[in-house]
Every structure is written in structure tokens, then in C-alpha cells.
C-alpha positions as CSV (number, residue, x, y, z in Angstrom):
1,M,116.8,-45.7,-36.1
2,P,113.4,-46.1,-37.6
3,E,111.5,-42.9,-38.5
4,P,108.9,-41.9,-35.8
5,V,105.3,-43.0,-36.7
6,Q,102.8,-40.3,-37.6
7,P,99.7,-41.0,-35.6
8,D,96.4,-41.3,-37.5
9,Y,93.2,-40.7,-35.5
10,V,89.6,-41.0,-36.5
11,L,86.8,-39.2,-34.6
12,T,83.1,-40.2,-35.1
13,L,80.2,-38.5,-33.5
14,A,76.4,-38.1,-33.5
15,C,74.3,-35.5,-31.7
16,D,71.4,-33.2,-32.2
17,D,72.0,-30.8,-35.0
18,R,72.8,-27.2,-34.1
19,R,75.1,-24.4,-35.1
20,G,78.8,-24.5,-34.3
21,I,79.5,-28.3,-34.2
22,V,82.0,-28.4,-37.1
23,R,83.7,-25.2,-35.9
24,E,84.2,-26.6,-32.4
25,V,85.4,-30.0,-33.6
26,T,87.9,-28.6,-36.2
27,G,89.1,-26.0,-33.7
28,F,89.7,-28.6,-31.1
29,L,91.7,-30.7,-33.6
30,A,93.8,-27.7,-34.6
31,D,94.5,-27.0,-30.9
32,Q,95.8,-30.5,-30.6
33,R,98.2,-29.9,-33.6
34,L,96.3,-32.4,-35.7
35,S,95.9,-32.0,-39.4
36,I,92.6,-33.1,-40.9
37,S,93.1,-35.5,-43.8
38,E,89.5,-36.5,-44.4
39,S,86.2,-35.0,-43.1
40,Q,82.6,-36.0,-43.8
41,Q,79.3,-34.9,-42.2
42,F,75.6,-35.5,-42.6
43,A,72.6,-33.7,-41.2
44,D,69.5,-35.7,-41.0
45,T,66.9,-32.9,-41.2
46,A,63.9,-35.3,-40.5
47,A,65.4,-36.4,-37.2
48,N,67.4,-33.2,-36.4
49,R,70.5,-35.3,-36.0
50,F,74.1,-34.5,-37.1
51,F,76.8,-37.1,-37.9
52,M,80.5,-36.5,-38.5
53,R,83.6,-38.5,-39.2
54,V,87.0,-36.8,-39.1
55,Q,90.3,-38.4,-39.8
56,A,93.4,-36.4,-38.6
57,R,97.1,-36.9,-38.4
58,G,99.4,-35.9,-35.6
59,E,103.1,-35.0,-35.6
60,P,105.5,-37.9,-35.7
61,G,105.9,-39.5,-32.3
62,P,104.0,-41.8,-30.0
63,A,100.2,-41.7,-30.1
64,D,98.4,-40.1,-27.2
65,V,94.8,-41.1,-27.8
66,E,93.9,-41.3,-24.2
67,R,94.9,-37.8,-23.5
68,I,93.1,-36.5,-26.6
69,R,89.9,-38.4,-25.5
70,K,90.0,-36.8,-22.1
71,E,90.5,-33.3,-23.5
72,F,87.7,-33.7,-26.0
73,E,85.2,-34.6,-23.2
74,P,84.1,-31.0,-22.5
75,V,83.4,-30.4,-26.2
76,A,81.4,-33.7,-26.4
77,E,79.4,-32.9,-23.3
78,S,78.5,-29.4,-24.5
79,F,76.8,-30.9,-27.5
80,R,75.7,-34.1,-25.8
81,M,77.6,-36.2,-28.4
82,Q,77.8,-39.9,-28.8
83,W,81.4,-40.2,-29.9
84,Q,84.4,-42.4,-30.3
85,L,88.1,-41.6,-31.0
86,H,90.4,-44.3,-32.3
87,D,94.0,-44.6,-33.2
88,L,94.0,-46.2,-36.7
89,S,97.5,-47.6,-36.2
90,V,96.1,-50.1,-33.6
91,P,95.1,-53.2,-35.5
92,H,91.4,-53.9,-35.6
93,R,91.1,-57.5,-34.4
94,V,88.3,-59.7,-35.7
95,L,87.1,-63.2,-34.9
96,V,85.5,-64.9,-37.8
97,M,82.7,-67.5,-37.3
98,V,81.8,-69.9,-40.1
99,S,79.9,-73.2,-40.6
100,R,80.4,-75.1,-43.9
101,Y,80.3,-72.5,-46.7
102,G,83.8,-71.2,-47.1
103,H,83.5,-68.5,-49.8
104,C,83.2,-65.5,-47.4
105,L,85.9,-66.9,-45.0
106,N,88.3,-67.4,-47.8
107,D,87.7,-63.9,-49.2
108,L,88.2,-62.2,-45.9
109,L,91.4,-64.1,-45.1
110,F,92.8,-63.3,-48.6
111,R,91.9,-59.6,-48.3
112,A,93.4,-59.4,-44.8
113,H,96.6,-61.2,-45.9
114,T,97.1,-58.8,-48.8
115,G,96.3,-55.7,-46.8
116,A,93.1,-54.9,-48.8
117,L,91.1,-55.3,-45.6
118,P,92.5,-53.3,-42.6
119,V,91.9,-56.0,-40.0
120,E,93.8,-58.7,-38.2
121,V,92.0,-62.0,-38.3
122,S,92.8,-63.4,-34.8
123,A,91.1,-66.7,-35.1
124,V,88.4,-68.7,-36.9
125,V,85.7,-70.4,-34.9
126,S,83.3,-73.0,-36.4
127,N,80.7,-75.5,-35.3
128,H,82.2,-77.9,-37.9
129,V,85.7,-78.9,-38.9
130,D,85.3,-78.6,-42.7
131,L,87.1,-75.3,-43.1
132,A,90.0,-75.9,-40.6
133,D,92.6,-76.3,-43.4
134,I,91.7,-73.0,-45.0
135,A,92.3,-71.1,-41.7
136,R,95.5,-73.0,-41.0
137,W,96.8,-72.4,-44.5
138,H,96.6,-68.7,-43.8
139,G,98.3,-69.2,-40.5
140,V,95.2,-68.4,-38.5
141,P,94.2,-70.4,-35.4
142,F,91.1,-72.6,-35.8
143,H,88.7,-73.5,-33.0
144,H,86.0,-76.1,-33.3
145,V,83.1,-75.3,-31.0
146,P,80.3,-77.7,-31.7
147,V,76.7,-76.6,-31.0
148,T,74.0,-79.0,-29.9
149,A,70.6,-78.3,-28.4
150,E,71.8,-79.5,-25.0
151,G,75.2,-77.8,-25.2
152,R,74.3,-74.4,-26.7
153,T,74.9,-72.5,-23.5
154,D,78.4,-74.1,-23.0
155,A,79.2,-73.4,-26.7
156,E,78.4,-69.7,-26.3
157,A,80.4,-69.5,-23.1
158,E,83.4,-70.9,-25.0
159,L,82.8,-68.3,-27.7
160,V,82.9,-65.5,-25.1
161,R,86.1,-66.9,-23.7
162,L,87.7,-66.9,-27.2
163,I,86.5,-63.3,-27.8
164,D,88.2,-62.3,-24.6
165,T,91.3,-64.4,-25.2
166,Y,92.0,-62.8,-28.6
167,S,90.8,-59.3,-27.5
168,A,88.5,-59.3,-30.5
169,D,87.0,-56.0,-31.4
170,T,84.5,-57.4,-33.8
171,L,82.8,-60.8,-34.4
172,V,82.2,-61.5,-38.1
173,L,79.6,-64.2,-39.0
174,A,80.8,-65.4,-42.4
175,R,77.9,-67.7,-43.2
176,Y,77.7,-69.0,-39.6
177,M,74.5,-71.0,-39.5
178,Q,73.7,-70.7,-35.8
179,I,71.7,-68.1,-33.9
180,L,73.4,-66.1,-31.2
181,S,71.4,-65.7,-28.0
182,P,69.6,-62.4,-27.2
183,Q,71.9,-62.0,-24.2
184,L,75.1,-62.2,-26.3
185,C,73.6,-60.0,-29.0
186,R,73.0,-57.3,-26.4
187,R,76.5,-57.8,-24.9
188,L,78.1,-57.3,-28.3
189,A,75.8,-54.7,-29.7
190,G,77.4,-52.9,-32.6
191,R,80.3,-55.4,-32.7
192,V,78.8,-58.3,-34.6
193,I,78.4,-58.3,-38.4
194,N,76.5,-60.9,-40.4
195,I,76.0,-61.6,-44.0
196,H,72.5,-62.6,-45.2
197,H,71.8,-64.4,-48.5
198,S,69.2,-61.9,-49.8
199,L,68.1,-58.3,-49.9
200,L,66.5,-58.4,-46.5
201,P,64.0,-59.6,-45.5
202,S,63.2,-62.0,-48.5
203,F,63.8,-65.7,-48.5
204,K,64.7,-66.4,-44.9
205,G,65.4,-69.9,-43.7
206,A,66.3,-73.1,-45.6
207,S,66.7,-73.5,-49.4
208,P,66.6,-69.8,-50.3
209,Y,67.8,-70.4,-53.9
210,R,65.3,-73.0,-54.7
211,R,62.6,-70.7,-53.4
212,A,64.0,-67.8,-55.3
213,H,64.0,-69.9,-58.5
214,E,60.4,-71.0,-57.9
215,R,59.4,-67.4,-57.6
216,G,61.2,-66.4,-60.8
217,V,63.2,-63.6,-59.1
218,K,64.7,-61.0,-61.4
219,V,67.2,-59.6,-58.8
220,I,69.2,-61.4,-56.2
221,G,71.5,-59.9,-53.6
222,A,73.1,-60.0,-50.2
223,T,72.9,-57.9,-47.1
224,A,75.6,-57.2,-44.5
225,H,74.1,-56.0,-41.2
226,Y,74.8,-55.7,-37.5
227,V,73.4,-58.5,-35.5
228,T,70.6,-57.9,-33.0
229,A,68.3,-60.1,-31.0
230,D,65.8,-59.8,-33.9
231,L,66.9,-62.4,-36.4
232,D,68.2,-60.8,-39.6
233,E,66.6,-57.4,-38.8
234,G,69.7,-55.5,-37.6
235,P,70.8,-52.2,-39.0
236,I,72.0,-52.6,-42.6
237,I,75.6,-51.7,-43.5
238,E,75.9,-52.7,-47.1
239,Q,74.0,-54.5,-49.8
240,D,75.0,-55.9,-53.2
241,F,72.8,-57.3,-56.0
242,A,72.7,-58.6,-59.6
243,R,70.0,-59.2,-62.1
244,A,68.8,-62.7,-62.9
245,D,66.3,-64.2,-65.3
246,H,64.5,-67.4,-66.3
247,R,67.7,-69.1,-67.4
248,F,69.2,-69.1,-63.9
249,T,69.1,-72.5,-62.2
250,P,69.2,-72.7,-58.4
251,E,72.8,-73.7,-58.6
252,K,73.7,-70.7,-60.8
253,L,71.8,-68.4,-58.5
254,A,73.8,-69.8,-55.5
255,A,77.1,-69.3,-57.3
256,L,76.4,-65.7,-58.3
257,N,75.1,-64.9,-54.8
258,H,78.2,-66.3,-53.2
259,D,80.2,-63.6,-55.0
260,L,77.7,-61.0,-53.9
261,E,77.9,-62.2,-50.3
262,A,81.7,-62.1,-50.2
263,R,81.8,-58.6,-51.7
264,A,79.1,-57.1,-49.5
265,L,80.6,-58.6,-46.3
266,A,84.1,-57.4,-47.1
267,R,83.0,-53.8,-47.7
268,A,81.0,-53.9,-44.5
269,V,83.9,-55.2,-42.4
270,K,86.3,-52.7,-44.1
271,W,84.0,-49.7,-43.4
272,H,83.4,-50.9,-39.8
273,A,87.1,-51.3,-39.1
274,E,87.8,-47.8,-40.6
275,R,85.1,-46.4,-38.3
276,R,83.0,-45.2,-41.2
277,V,79.7,-46.6,-39.8
278,I,77.7,-44.8,-37.2
279,L,74.6,-46.4,-35.8
280,S,71.4,-44.4,-35.8
281,G,68.6,-46.4,-34.2
282,Q,67.7,-49.1,-36.7
283,R,69.6,-47.4,-39.4
284,T,73.3,-46.7,-40.2
285,V,75.1,-43.7,-41.5
286,V,78.0,-45.0,-43.7
287,F,80.7,-42.6,-44.7
288,S,82.1,-44.8,-47.5
């Protein structure tokens, strides 16, 4: 007989700051016979907001996350919390979207395969067929969903169908070079992560490395952020950067930034899957 699994839960919350929040939360977890394994909190004094992430383990046996959620509701209501409770033993399912650049996709698939990234990549969706072999080599289903000016609505409807089919928790845009409609952005608010090839908002649009070279940039970087209807203006999760100088050609800038993009995106997806990111308006609180 296999040993009973020890449930591992994570509770995240945000509310107006006041006395007694930590006491009530930790007391509730103790009453539920849960042992806290990790706890982080942050008080934003300027906005008078309090943020908390608590990870707690239960006694061996079946998880009972729905019961715990129901019993936590009175505590949450008393503080007017925005909160979530998740069972970390349930795989976090992601759908990865990509166009023709494969560095971020390959990195995500490798990290997921080795367990370095706590997600299950359910499928890869692309508007081109170039990277089908990479997905299939990793044993991940590949779906070609072409996007044309006339068929954009149909393509997005197919994407929604795939999200539902695979019960995807998160959509990851791993250098997907198409814009999602405002309607879909609102529908999937807080569930879509994108990687941008700069420290936002610099060098948007085409030929970013040529423009960076022309401007003689001294620092290049990448930004992972949540997607909103405002193009490349969503709340930032993670950024990475490196120094550059006059010796860097556009090609060398591109190669270096591909590494930065892959690293920043992987960290953002990891923290998101581990429920370490809490949205606060146009900003994020990241308990990394």
C-alpha cells in the first residue's frame, strides 16, 4: 500500500491593512490542523493594503480543499479579503502559445520535463508549423491555429476551445507574435503571461535589436508580464537584464536577449504556478 499523501495548501490574500490579520489566518490554519511551512507578508503603507502568502501542510490523507475554503469564508469576509486557496498537489496546467522563435518554448518544455518548473504543459498552440517537432519530441500535443485578418475571430474561438479542452489554468505566450482581443484579455484576466523583448516600454514593434543597436543601448533586458487589453502594459511579474556596449552587433544583442527572455519567463511562470504573485491594480506583489 502506498503511503498516504500529505496535502500541501497555499493561501494568498489581499485586503486593507489592520490589526489582527496574521493572528486570524494562522489561528484558522492551526484549527484546521495545518502546519505552516512558509509564510510571507507585505504591508503597503502608501496604499494601506496588506498581502500575505501562507503555505501549510495537512496530515496524511486525502486533500479537502473545498471544505477548507468554505470554512475560511467567514474569516475572509470579516476582513473583506480577496483570496485564493489552492492544493499544490493538483498539477498547474498551461497552454503555451508560440510563433517562430523557439528559445522560450524549448526552455519551458525542458524545465517542465525535468521538474524544475512545477507545471504540466498540456499543449502547444502556434500560428505556424515551424516548432511542431519540438513539441512532439517532448510528447506534447501541437495544434496549428493559423491567424489571418479575415479569420482572426475563428482562430480565437479555436483557442478558447483548446483552453477548455485541456482545462488550462494559464496561457503562456512564449514569443507568440499575435495580439489577443480585448474581450479575450478580459476573460482570461490574471491567467495570461507574456514575455516582451525589452525592459518595458522600450523598443516596441518590429526590429527591436536593430533599433537598440542604432541607439547604442548599454543595457538590454526582458519583461514577463500579465496580458491586458493595453498592449505590453500589463502588470510586471519579472524582469532580467544584461549590460551591452558598442561591440554588440544586432545579432549578438538578439542572442543575449533570447537567454534573458527564457530566464525571465520561466521565473514568472514558476512563481505564478506556485501562487507567489498577487495582483495589486497595475502592479504585482511577488513573494519569490
